[in-house]
Phi, psi and omega in degrees: 000120178199145176284332184266132179284146180282153176301150180069008175294140181256131178237128175253114187234161182231152176231181178300331189264320187202182174238143189211148179255135181243142175244122182287124175267314180191163176283137180259322180183168180212150179223198185293329185237348183222161171237135180248141181232147166275122184234158172241153182202169182242140176267183179295337178278010178062023178260131182287133177236163175238149181209171174255118179253120181254115182263128174285108181213078190301148185292336182292348177286348179069219175284105189289134170279128178237151174280176182296331176274013178076013177290142181278134173260113183263126178302149182303323185286354182250353189299317182295318177297318181296318179293323177295325178294317176300319178299317178293324178300317180290321180293319181297317178302312181296321180297313181296317181301313181294325183294318182292320182296323182275348184236099185301322182295326179300325184295340180286340189240355183243149183300146176291119181280120183260358176143162176255122185244153176241155178153158177057030176068024179208187180241152178226149168242144182242126177237152182290142179222025181273161166059049176177191181223157167290142187299331178290346179266359183245155171255149177278134181288322183201165175300328182296310182294325179296316183292321176302317181291323177297324178296317178297318178300315182297321177295321180296316181296322178300325176298316177302316183296317180293336177274357178096019182234157167243148189275306174068010178213057183269108181206160185307322181291345176266008180243128180252124184256126179289153186296309191281316187237099185293342182284341179265115182238164175237125183258116181269154167234124180256069180069036179252345185299134174238134181284125181304317180297316179295324177295318179297325182271359178067029182267009184279135180255338183229130179244119180286169179207128180294343176070318187287339176217156186278119174248110194308308185292331178285315177296318181277359181052044180270084188303324181296338182264346182286134179174209182302322182298334178295316178294324180296319177300315185291328177295317177298317182296320180293321177298316179298318183298317181288331179286313190255359179060031174199162179283149176294141180273160177306326178297331180273009176253007177277160185292338181252025181295149175244153185233128181270092185288351174296339183270003180248096186305328184292344184257013183304314186252026183267144181296150176301329178298317180296316179296323179299316180289328175294316178297324178294324178295314177299323181290349177241012174231305184279067181233132176300318179284122181300325183298331183275358180270163172306144181277333182220163177292336177296321176294323179292319180296322179301315181293319176301316181292328176294319179298311182305319182291341179262009180257016181281108185294339184282344186271118179300151176212152178293139173279150183265114183254138182293137174268144179299141183285147178293155178303139183298322181260094184207168179262119179279117183269073191298322181297317177297319181299316182286332176292318177295321180296318182294323178300316179295322178295322184278315188251337185093342180207160180206142173259117175268110188253138175183164179295157174298135178093358180280341179103033179296311183294325178296321181295323176294324175298319175300316182302315180297317182300321185275321188249018184301333181288347178278352187227136173267339182226129178224130177231131181254113186243147174259125174282127183244307191228320182197155175295321182301313179294324180294315178301321181296336182269349181298124183287127180229121179295135180095354176249116176262108185302331182290345178285352185249135186285331182215163184294333179297315180290320180294316179297319179300315181296312182294325180294322177297316180293322178303317184285353173268353181286151181273183182287000176263017177247131183237129173244127177250125180244105185273147176063040175280064189269060178223153179274340183203138172225126190293345180264002187298312183296324179292329185278320189300141176303144186292328182205183183284354180275348182271195179299161181251148178225131172247125171255138167251134187206151174263358186242154172271122176308137188290332185282134179299332184304328186266358188300319181280000179260006181267127175255105183280115182281115177279155178294165177302150175287171182300313180298319179293321179297320178297312179304314181296322183292317179296324181298329183265356181234170178257012184288139179282145182281115176225162175306320181291320178293325174304316181291320178297319177297319176303313179300319180296313181302316181293321183299320183263020173064029178063023183284121187292319179302309178298320182298315179295317178301316181290320179300317181290325177298310179298325181294324188257000179228175181269004182291143182261167179299317180298321180296321180296316180299319180298318179299318179299318178294321176299319179297321180297325178285331176242073187305129178284135177280099179240160180246105179272136181273116176248104180286333186224171182281129176243165176287159179301323180298313180297320179300317181297317180293316179304317182296319180297313181297317182299317179293320176299324179294323174303318182293314182297321177299316183291332181259007187290340182073022177293139178280168185303322181293319177298318178295322179293321179299316179295319179298316180298324179297337181293346177279348185278137180282183179298341179285345180079186182209150176293141184305309182294323177298320178296312181299316179294322182288334178289333174055046174214133186293329186292333176270104186225188184299321180299319177296316180297316181297322178300314183289328174295317179297325180280354175091001185278322181251141177263132181239140177219096187067232179269359182264133181237152179202169176247143170295141185305322181294319180294321181300316179296317179297313180296322181293342182265011185273001181059032177286150180287132179273108181281175180303326185297328181296318182280330172298317180294318178302313177299319181299312183293324179296317179298331178289345184266357179279079181238155173233187187295349179276355176282155177299144186299325181294324178293319179297319181295318177294324176293321178299314179301318178297313181298321181292322176294318177296320178300318180297319182278338185266012180302329181260003181274182185295157177296333180292317178295317180297322180297321179297314179295318181299318179297317177298316178297316179299318180294318179295315179299325178294320178293333180268009179058043177241082190297321184296314179297320179301311181301312184304313182288323179292322178293323176296323178300315181300310182301315184293320181294320180290326182296322183261359177074024179271084187276345182299326185270354184294317183305316183292327178289317177303319179298317179293323175294323174302313179301319180298309182296322180296323185273320188239346186239234182256135180293325181294317176297321178301315180301319181302311181294322178296319177297324177299319178299313180300309183299314183295317183291322179295317180295321181292320179298321182292324185272328187251349179101183183297144182204110184298325180299315182290326177296319178293325176301316180297318179300315179299319180293316178300319179296319180299319176295317177301318178293325176297314179299318181296315180293335179272003179066025172268073189291325178300313179296320179301314180297315175304320179292318176299323177295316176302317179300315181297320178297317180299315180296317181294321184296323185252013180050050179265173185268174171071030178294319183302317182297319178295320178297320182294323177296318180297316180299314182301309180293320177300321179296315181297326182274354180077020178279080188297322182298317181293320179299315182296311183298308184289334176294316178294325177296317180296319179299317180296318182294316180292324180297331181283343176263092185294333187276345183287141180277140174277153176295134175284163182294331177298317178296320178300312180294322180298318180296321179294320178296318182293337175273001180083007183276061184300311184293320178296319181298318182293319179302312179297319177298312179295327179294319177299314180300318180299317181296316178296320181298318181292321184281321187252339185094149186295335183267003179296127178304320180298319177297314180298321177300315178294324186285358182291350179278346188301322185295330175300314177295323179293320181295316179299331182264017175063029178261069190298319180298314177297320181297317180297321179295315181293323176299315180297316179297318181296317180295324177296316181298311180297321183293319181283330182271317184248338182109148183290342180247029183271164177292330176298319178295317179300315181298317179296315179299320179298315179297317181293322177301316178302316183290323179295320178293319176298331179270009179067022174265076188291314181302316181288322180298317178296316180300315180295316179297316179298321178293322175297323178292318176303317180297316180297319183293322178296326182268005183060037183251036182294340180264005179282160180288329178303314180298313179301317182298314179298320178297320179297325177296319178298318178301313180300318181294313181299323178292317179299327180273001177089002182268076183295323184301308180299319180296315181296323179299315180293315183301322179293341180276344186269140172247092184287342183288350179289342183253123178233176184099156188303315185297311179298314182301317182298313185293320182292315182295327178287325184284314190228004184307306182283328183291316178300325178299318178296331184274356178090015177275063190291308179306316183295317183281333175293315180297317180295319181297316178296326177293318179297313183298324186263002180265125179292155177070005169281135187294162183302311186292327175297321177291328176299313180296320180299316178292332180284327173302313178295321178299311181296317180301313185282332175297316178293324179287349179088007180267082188291327179296315178297316178301318178299321178301316182287329174304314179295325177294319179297317181300317178303315182289321178291327177296338182273358178281139178293320180221148182264002184302316184283347185247014183304320180300319179288325180294321178303314179299320180300307182293323180297317182276340169296319178295319182294324179293323176295321180294321176301329180271015177069015179254081184284338178291318175295324181298317177299321180300315181286326179289328174293329174295323177297313181298323184289351179291339184245132174293319177279105185287357175244030175295146182304323183300343186265000183305307183289334179295315181292327176302310183293321182298321178297321178294317177302315178294325174299317177301328180271005182064021177265080189288324179301316180291323177299316179303317181294323177298314184290332178293323178294326173300313179301319183293322178294319178300318181289320184299321186255012176052049183278160179292150174303335180301334180295333188275001183305308180294325178300310180300321175303314181292320179297318179301323181292331173299311181294325175301313181299332181268010181063025178261073188291318179298322179294318179297321181297328180302321181289325176287334174297320178296316180305315181293329178292319180291315182225088183297330185270018182295346178291347171248078190295135178254000179207171185301316183299314182295324179296317179298319179296317177304310183305309185290326176297317176301322180292320178298316181297322179301317181290342177261015179062021173265079189290327183295313177295322180300312181297320181299310183288320178295318180299319180298325176291317179301315183299320178298313180298319182291319183288345183245019173060043175253036182294342180256002182286155179299320182298312184298312181296320177297318181296320179296318181296317179296322179295322177299320177296322177297314180295318180298318179299335183258010181060030177269068191292324183287318174302325186284335187301312182296326177294315183293324177297325178288327182277346191308315182265010184236017186298330181293342186264355177291136181304130182055041182293144178208185182300322184300325180291323176299313183296318182297315184295314184293317178292327177295319178297315180301311181300319179296316180298318179293322179294335181266009181062036177248064188298319183295319180296320182294317182296313179298313180302314181298319181290318181297320177290332175297320176303313179297320177293324179295320178294317188283316188251349181112141185301325182248029184282155177296325181299317182294316180299316180296321179301313183295324179295317181292324177296318180300324180294324176296311179298321179295319182299323183272002177081027180255130183290352177302341180306321183292331179293318181288327177292325177296320177302315183296320178303316180291323180297319180298320180292315182293327182276357180059048182249021174293153182061043181226169178297327178300317177294320179299323179291322180293319176299322181293317178297321178296315181300315179296325180292318175296324183289315188272321187271319185252355182053030182269086188296320185296313181294321180301312182299323180296315181295317182294322179295321180294318179297317182295318182295321182294317179293324177293323178294327179274355178074029182265040183295336182268355182286131180307330181297325180303310181295326179294318179294318178299319178298315181297321179298311180299317180300315182293318180292323177295317180296321179298317180294318178297320178294320179298314180295322180298318180292324176298318181296316182295325180292322178293320178299321181293321179296321180294000000 
């Protein structure tokens, strides 16, 4: 007797469709009315399947009696209930089945229902269980895949909710995960579904329970609380279970629960933001209180998707660094903490200012302790030298500091990431004791919505702008000071002790540091408060002569207080009762920088047994040393006081000093954070060594100079290195001079003069040589000479003095050989390279043989493979030589190994590439077929080798504009990689890059961008990978808008040794294109020259035609940017002439540009011919219509130039049909099109559409740092015209002020645009009721026009007339003043009896008409202007019609006034 069927039981059941036999494998689950089994069965196709068979067998039957065929025997007293249950079982099945059938989305998440079966006196349902595993049998690959699966589970549960059910049994074993797609799951219910209506009516008889975790309302059987929130709880519990491999405890279901994510391995490399959002999800799911949970699955899905968006490993994020905990015995200054918090909410940053020792740093630690739940990321930084250096050291995941050549670029990158952080990110900058840092404004968050910053400082920022951002920290109140004192002592609180403490607190200026030190002193000694006060008073009478270090300017008042505190600290130190070892340990600690030092590291470096952990613990307990875990440090004030005690410096002091100095020997290859710590250490040593010997000071100066040089801070480096020289010469320590001279040479070579560098290198050589002659052989000095000789040789080489460079390298080689030094091979290679460039064949031959002998002696050195040799020749453009060598090698192998040798065939796989490059398509196709057959037979058709070959072939096909075949090959390579689980291989990435290139070529930027976002190219480093990536997608990614990634990649390619020449050409072309688009023409020109240098070095240009086209094309574009479109045509024609086939795919963009240049020259017929060739190329290669977006834009611009605005609009309508979402531009081209379409709409008076499209372009430019580009500035100008057309003068003012200094960068900028901007600014100021500002600006600009165009120029006169018109328009009589200036100018310029004078007369007439309503005077001026124009024969001039209209208007108004007066007179007579 059993309710549960045994394994291997056979069941024969029937449905409406068939009869089938099932074999029970195992029980899957059981509930109140059903038991579910995993069963196997066979379909008609004789294929074995698995399914879930759910048998209606209610628990109330107890141990069920079954017949031998497993039929259920139902007792008579239960039959009626059993039959009713069967009916409900059948109805539920039909309802769910129908719901899934009617709801396509539901079918994605629910098991496929295979039928309702009868048999054994009961009913069964069958669901599919093929092609996957139960989720409890699988491990999560990553947090990303886990969250994706949880989203699928939530969607599945949502379907149940929409059908009117809650699941109540959500756990891994009830989830079936498909083999291929883990995001598609099937959620089973094994008799857990509860009807929502029945729950509300309390009709539920059975309550399910997931068992693996505690669900409060299910365990407590609280029916009123069971519902949607129950499923939401279980989803959160399952996420917790999968993350921590255990169920959440009841304590973690409280509203203030905390989660230790260190125990969740899947979250190891996850951003703090993602963890913060996961914790937020737990706080709204894992809650005992149903009210605190999400109300719907939609809210839960929204949070899951937010988490998912923060799991992008490609996106850099700030690391969360622990902040030192506040002292356990302290006063919590809650009022100040909340005031600081409010400042952060309002402004985004705050300066906490206060004297040293007041507890600023302690306050920030308290703040973090109280408000840590408001932040997912907190970083505590020590300000040492500059904000720029500090930002560069901030650890950010995804940023490899070593990828950056200098601190400026690294800082810029990190600062940009910082400004992308949300308001839940907090940066604390301690010891910001400066009045000004030039990087401050750039660093601060733009508004309160960004990251937050707390500065602690002893100084008031010099800029008035920051004055209201300073939170001045007041000392503790008297009561708080007493409380703190009692906390640190064992003194009983009495009225007398209160009074004594009050006297003490006042005596020490309420200084917290002093107060705590004195309290701890009193606690451990017999000294009384009164005695301490007496000692302090004695000190005041006999002021100690101390030297306080003031690194920055403080107020006189602050200095006075600092002096008092400093002197009191001296007294407290003297009465502290410290033993000699403790004093020595403290003195040693004065050498330690603000970064502190590990306790064991400090003890070991002191090299003395007496300084041990007990001594350190004692000093921490007495308050002199600060401890945080194993890290120890001194407060800066304490450090200064101890250093001034005239304590004897024992050997341990100098041992530690030597150790710290050794820590400072870092170079530019060191991590930036290491360099910053080294700098802090060197600066601290410099501070302490002021009284040491000049020799010691020289060493520290040398260290500082070297570190500053590594940090690319040349001025500081030079200052300290020169000081080191002077100090060494002063004490006669010549042994150290060569290394300092070499470092000064390095400084001059990198940042100064090459000639000065050579001077210092020679000084190093001479000094070292003299020392060797006087002191004997010394390997260190020989190496110094070697370094200096190398420096001189490199200076000559960089100066292009190649003859001198070669001679210097030869001297260096002789020196190396004479003294058995290292690196001879490298020097020989340099000699060969330069000799080759100079044409010194004998030297090349001699040193090449020397190199062969040298390399032969190094058995461990690798020889260059023939692939490397061939690659080098190809990169140099030596195509024919490369092919000859390759064919020679193949011939030798064929003779030696035979034509069927697999090794020969493997090597021969390169042949098709050479044939393809030589335009031997038929031969190439034959070789491709042979090679594919070889790979298939040797490695298999689904092998990684095949995928690699297909990817290479795909690249070549796409390069030859055979896009369909290229895409087919790439997709096949991707499929092979996926089948082999090689998604992380470079082959897979390479094939994806090929797809990106093809899609961009076909105009499908969306598809290309989608693929590109999925790739992490930074995973691949090394010259070969960098070369291939830049060639594959360098230019393509730029088109897609991946600017930061490609700029970083290009710089890396350029600065990486062994990267081939052509890859560097592309890298420079990426930078060229980027800066050309940004409008930085000087930089673009610099990179043009770099490209030319590399291309000029090629033996033949056949292999580099594609790159040469880009070179000429952008050389042409730069000329066009400079308004020289004729030169632009010259260079673009040189690009076109490279190809015999004038419809080659490479020329598509050339004809596009050529058409634009001809349009700029008003040669519209020629432009039409260029654009027609574009169409023919598109047709020839069967390209997508999307390729034509830019073409339609350019054709529209031709019509625009011809004032055919409606015709121009037609082409933009076509663009919108092809790409409706172009209003959200994803790349530079789309932004340009949006901008131009907006301008067309403006000219068609469709201001709403114009503004919408121009703003979309502006947003793109701003988000991609194109703020200096011609396009961006022109877009701003066009937007200004839109605002002006709508009389939105105040809105327009800010735009015009921004454009004021950028008018030269506006596309087709001319004098009229200058006038428009200036008059617009005046109009905006007048509209803002800033009349004086408007007047001053107008006059100042008049001076500028006079300087630029001439005092009596027509341009100046026109400007003044238009300014007068603005003042007239706004009702200001100042208009007459400007008109009077124009009248005088016209006379001086002898422009009477000209159109200019007629225009001026018309302006005066309008002014009298509108401002003074002086009709008679106005009519006189209009008549004079009209007569003058008639006299000049200017009847067709638009000005003539305008004057006539104004005259008529004035005369009509005069007549109206006359009639009005006559009527009034008649009325008076009556």
